[in-house]
Structures are given as structure tokens and as C-alpha cells.
N, C-alpha and C positions, 0 to 999 in steps of 0.2 A: 111740609111736615118732614122732620128728620127721620132717617131710617133707624129702626130699633136694632140693637145688637141681638145676636143669636147665641143660644147656649147649645152645647153639644154634650150629649151623654153617650159614651161608647163603651162597649163591653168586650173584653177579651178573656178567654179562659185557656190556661195552660194545660197540657197533658199532666196527669197526676205525677207528682214528684219533680216537675220541671219549672215550678213557679219562680224559684230563685234565678234560674238562668233566663227566664222571660223577663223578670224584674230588671236584671242587669241591662237588657236591651231597652226596656221601657224608660229607665232612668236616663239613658242617653238622649231621649227625645226632649226632655224637659227644658234644658237651657236654650238650645237653638230655637225651640218653638216659642218660648217666652220672649225671644228677641225679634220674632217675625212681625212685620207690619200688620196691624189690625188685631193682634192678639191682646186681649184684656186680661185674661187669666187662663192658666193651664195647670191642672192638678191631676194626679193619678192616685186613686184610692185602691186599697186592697181589702177584700172582704174578710172580716174576722172569722166568720163561720166557714168559709171556703177559701183558703189562701191561694188556690189556683185561679181565682176569679178577681179580675181587676176592672175598675171603672175609670174612664177618662171623664173629667168634668172640665169643660172649656167654655170660655166666652170670647166671641169674636165681634168686631165692629160690624161685619156684614158676612153674608153667605159667600160672597166673592173672595174675601180674605181666607175663609175656611177652605174653600176649594183650592186656592193657591197653596195653602198649607199641605193639603193632601198630595200635591204634585211636587213638593219640595224634595231635595236630595236626601235629607235626613229621614224623611218618611219612607222613601224608596229603599234606603239602606236597611231600615228597620224591617220593612216587609220581607225583604230577601233573607235577612238574618233570622227571622222568627217563624217562618212558615212551618218548619218541622216541630216547633214547640207548642203550637196552638191547636187545641182539640175541637173548639167550636168556632165557626166563622165569626169574625168581628161584626158586631151589630152597632150601627151608628144611628142615633136619633138626633135630628136637627130640630131644635125647640125654640119657642118664644116664651119669655117670662110672662106669666099671667098674674102673679101676685102683686105686681106693681101697677097694673092697669086699673083705672078708676071704673067703677061700675056705673 
């Protein structure tokens, strides 16, 4: 049986008034991440009701590819550059798609 891809939903919240500065750093993750081996999709969403709140929605071929992504240089650079901008620790959920499974 082939392994199923995984979905990632991650949340990050900027300190009040720092969302644009955080967004500039988040935007720099998109292109290199989409080029990574194992990446199927990578999008960043901004909450319309709370512009300081961002969600990552990602799909990876496997958990191993996602874990390699977390160790990539561009993620390390992002972590160093944004520590002072983030008010709530990043929350990452590793998920499996249930709506495509047959009952």
C-alpha cells in the first residue's frame, strides 16, 4: 500500500501591530518551500478577523519530507528573524485527510 500524503496546519500569531513585518518574513518561505523535494502544496493564510494571525496549509508526500523541511536553512533563517515578532508559540498539527477515505 502506498503511503498517504500528510497535511500540515500551523498557526503563528504576531505581536499586535507587527503583522506586516511578520508577513514579510513569512512570504520569503513560500518560493523555496514550494521547490523542496516532497512538497505538494504550501500556502499561507491570514485571518480576516485577526490580521495578526496566520495559518500555514501544507501538503507533503510524507512526514519525512516535512521533517526535512523543518531543518532547512530557510526555515532556520525564518525562526531567527521572527522570534521577536511572534506573540504565541507556533502550533503545528500533522494531519491525514479523512474526506478522501472510503467508509
